[in-house]
C-alpha positions as CSV (number, residue, x, y, z in Angstrom):
1,X,69.1,156.4,123.4
2,X,66.5,154.6,125.6
3,X,67.9,153.8,129.0
4,X,67.7,150.1,129.9
5,X,69.6,150.0,133.2
6,X,68.1,151.8,136.1
7,X,68.3,152.4,139.8
8,X,68.9,148.9,141.0
9,X,72.5,148.2,142.1
10,X,74.8,146.0,139.9
11,X,75.4,142.4,140.8
12,X,79.1,141.6,141.2
13,X,80.1,138.5,139.2
14,X,76.9,138.5,137.1
15,X,77.3,138.7,133.3
16,X,75.3,141.3,131.4
17,X,72.9,142.1,134.3
18,X,70.2,144.7,134.1
19,X,66.7,145.6,135.2
20,X,63.9,146.2,132.7
21,X,62.3,148.6,135.1
22,X,61.9,152.2,133.8
23,X,61.4,151.2,130.2
24,X,58.6,153.4,128.8
25,X,56.0,151.8,126.6
26,X,52.6,152.9,125.3
27,X,50.8,151.3,128.3
28,X,53.1,153.0,130.9
29,X,56.4,152.3,132.6
30,X,57.8,148.9,133.6
31,X,58.2,148.9,137.4
32,X,61.8,148.7,138.6
33,X,62.8,145.7,140.6
34,X,60.3,143.3,139.1
35,X,61.9,141.7,136.1
36,X,65.6,141.5,135.5
37,X,67.8,139.8,132.9
38,X,71.4,138.5,132.9
39,X,73.9,136.0,131.6
40,X,75.3,133.2,133.6
41,X,75.5,133.5,137.4
42,X,78.3,131.0,138.0
43,X,80.8,133.5,139.5
44,X,78.8,135.5,141.9
45,X,80.7,134.9,145.1
46,X,79.6,136.3,148.4
47,X,79.3,139.9,147.1
48,X,77.1,138.8,144.1
49,X,74.9,136.6,146.3
50,X,74.4,139.4,148.8
51,X,73.4,141.8,145.9
52,X,70.9,139.3,144.7
53,X,69.5,138.8,148.2
54,X,68.9,142.6,148.3
55,X,66.7,142.3,145.3
56,X,64.4,139.9,147.1
57,X,64.2,137.7,144.0
58,X,61.5,135.1,144.1
59,X,62.3,133.3,140.9
60,X,65.3,132.6,138.6
61,X,64.5,131.2,135.2
62,X,67.5,129.4,133.7
63,X,67.2,129.1,129.9
64,X,70.4,127.1,129.4
65,X,70.9,123.5,128.4
66,X,71.6,120.8,131.0
67,X,75.2,120.5,130.0
68,X,75.7,124.3,130.5
69,X,74.2,124.1,133.9
70,X,76.3,121.1,134.9
71,X,79.6,122.7,133.8
72,X,78.8,126.2,135.2
73,X,76.1,125.9,137.9
74,X,74.4,129.1,139.2
75,X,76.2,130.3,142.4
76,X,73.0,130.7,144.5
77,X,73.9,128.7,147.6
78,X,72.1,130.1,150.6
79,X,69.5,132.1,148.7
80,X,65.8,131.2,149.0
81,X,65.0,131.5,145.3
82,X,62.9,129.2,143.2
83,X,65.0,128.1,140.2
84,X,63.1,127.0,137.1
85,X,65.1,125.2,134.4
86,X,63.6,126.1,131.0
87,X,66.1,125.1,128.2
88,X,65.3,126.8,124.8
89,X,67.8,125.2,122.5
90,X,66.6,121.6,122.7
91,X,65.1,120.0,119.6
92,X,66.4,122.5,117.1
93,X,66.9,121.3,113.5
94,X,69.9,119.1,113.0
95,X,71.4,121.5,110.4
96,X,72.9,124.0,112.8
97,X,72.1,127.7,112.4
98,X,74.4,129.5,110.0
99,X,73.9,132.9,111.6
100,X,72.2,134.5,114.5
101,X,68.9,135.1,112.6
102,X,68.8,131.4,111.7
103,X,69.3,130.6,115.4
104,X,66.5,133.0,116.5
105,X,64.2,131.8,113.7
106,X,64.8,128.1,114.8
107,X,63.8,129.0,118.3
108,X,60.7,130.9,117.2
109,X,59.5,128.2,114.8
110,X,60.6,125.1,116.9
111,X,60.4,126.1,120.5
112,X,57.1,128.1,120.7
113,X,55.7,126.1,123.6
114,X,58.9,126.5,125.6
115,X,59.0,130.2,125.0
116,X,55.4,130.6,126.0
117,X,55.9,128.6,129.1
118,X,58.5,131.1,130.3
119,X,55.9,133.8,130.1
120,X,53.4,131.6,131.9
121,X,56.0,131.0,134.6
122,X,56.4,134.8,135.1
123,X,52.6,135.3,135.2
124,X,52.1,132.9,138.2
125,X,51.1,134.9,141.3
126,X,54.2,135.4,143.5
127,X,56.7,134.7,140.7
128,X,58.0,138.2,140.7
129,X,60.5,139.7,141.3
130,X,62.2,137.4,138.8
131,X,65.5,137.1,136.8
132,X,65.8,135.6,133.3
133,X,69.2,134.3,132.3
134,X,71.1,132.2,129.8
135,X,74.9,132.0,129.1
136,X,75.5,135.5,127.7
137,X,72.1,137.0,128.5
138,X,71.6,138.3,125.0
139,X,70.2,135.6,122.7
140,X,67.8,133.2,124.5
141,X,67.2,135.9,127.2
142,X,67.0,138.6,124.5
143,X,64.4,136.7,122.6
144,X,62.2,136.1,125.6
145,X,62.5,139.7,126.6
146,X,61.6,140.9,123.1
147,X,58.5,138.7,123.2
148,X,57.4,140.1,126.6
149,X,58.0,143.7,125.6
150,X,56.4,143.2,122.2
151,X,53.3,141.6,123.8
152,X,53.0,144.8,125.8
153,X,53.0,146.8,122.6
154,X,56.4,148.2,123.2
155,X,57.8,150.0,120.2
156,X,60.6,148.4,118.1
157,X,62.8,151.3,119.3
158,X,62.5,150.2,122.9
159,X,63.0,146.5,122.1
160,X,66.0,147.2,119.9
161,X,67.6,149.5,122.4
162,X,67.2,147.0,125.2
163,X,68.6,144.2,123.1
164,X,71.5,146.2,121.7
165,X,72.6,147.1,125.2
166,X,74.3,143.7,125.4
167,X,76.7,144.7,122.7
168,X,78.7,146.9,125.1
169,X,78.5,144.4,128.0
170,X,80.0,141.3,126.2
171,X,83.5,142.4,125.3
172,X,87.1,141.7,126.2
173,X,87.6,139.0,128.9
174,X,83.9,138.5,129.3
175,X,83.6,137.6,125.6
176,X,86.6,135.3,125.8
177,X,85.2,133.5,128.9
178,X,81.8,133.0,127.4
179,X,83.2,131.7,124.1
180,X,85.3,129.1,126.0
181,X,82.3,128.1,128.1
182,X,80.3,127.5,124.9
183,X,83.1,125.5,123.4
184,X,83.6,123.3,126.5
185,X,79.8,122.6,126.5
186,X,80.1,121.5,122.8
187,X,77.6,124.2,121.7
188,X,78.5,125.4,118.2
189,X,75.5,127.6,118.1
190,X,76.5,129.5,121.2
191,X,80.1,129.9,120.0
192,X,78.5,131.5,116.9
193,X,76.1,133.6,119.1
194,X,78.7,135.0,121.5
195,X,81.0,136.1,118.6
196,X,78.3,137.9,116.7
197,X,77.3,140.5,119.2
198,X,73.8,142.0,119.6
199,X,73.3,144.1,116.4
200,X,70.3,146.3,116.1
201,X,69.5,145.0,112.6
202,X,69.2,141.5,113.9
203,X,66.4,142.1,116.4
204,X,64.7,144.3,113.9
205,X,64.6,141.3,111.5
206,X,63.3,139.1,114.3
207,X,60.4,141.4,115.2
208,X,59.5,141.7,111.5
209,X,59.6,137.9,111.2
210,X,57.3,137.5,114.2
211,X,54.8,140.0,112.7
212,X,54.9,138.5,109.2
213,X,54.8,134.8,110.1
214,X,53.1,134.7,113.5
215,X,51.0,137.8,113.8
216,X,53.3,139.5,116.3
217,X,54.6,138.7,119.8
218,X,51.3,138.5,121.6
219,X,49.6,136.4,119.0
220,X,52.7,134.1,118.9
221,X,52.5,133.6,122.6
222,X,48.8,132.9,122.6
223,X,49.1,130.4,119.7
224,X,51.6,128.4,121.8
225,X,49.7,128.2,125.0
226,X,49.8,131.6,126.9
227,X,46.3,132.7,127.7
228,X,44.9,136.2,127.7
229,X,44.5,136.0,131.4
230,X,48.2,135.1,131.9
231,X,49.4,137.9,129.5
232,X,47.1,140.3,131.3
233,X,48.3,139.2,134.8
234,X,51.9,139.7,133.7
235,X,51.2,143.1,132.2
236,X,49.4,144.2,135.4
237,X,52.3,143.0,137.6
238,X,55.0,144.7,135.5
239,X,53.4,148.0,134.3
């Protein structure tokens, strides 16, 4: 198994938190403490905020919809962090996704500019260390992470292992809480997503779809506005 959680301390109250640092890819190793991912940050409390302060985060990118943020705002009071709101589920087709692959395909095909803009945000000088998050930290966050790792020529094994890590994190009371949050926000696609886990076969299909229909992660990001200079800057900052 490829490790996806490394030397950084945990963050009390954060859902599905981990650091991408230490992942080995063809170009080298991702630096610890530069890019982290998580689910919602609404229940951090003093201990969680103190843990985030220790990470010296510069940027939090919130991938949730406005109604999710309104109902469960990030608990970041007192922290000097730039928060960027970058919703990824807006303007999806009216016929709601039937399964998780449909949800991911709808984001890939319909939200390319928004996905590329997240990568552009991370490439801005001074943006790192940064934290990506959504509600569960596995679908919207998982897709962005897969695009970033894939643009660095990470193997499918690395991408799948990092994605599947969420399967063990979202269980029991955490799963119930996230499901209720999705329902209260009126988000049928997120009720679906929380309940379907993070299966390896799903992200394998997603990566195959990106290659077959969009030329792969790097070409997908370029075709939606990310420049070679931005992709190169992010690679240099992380690897």
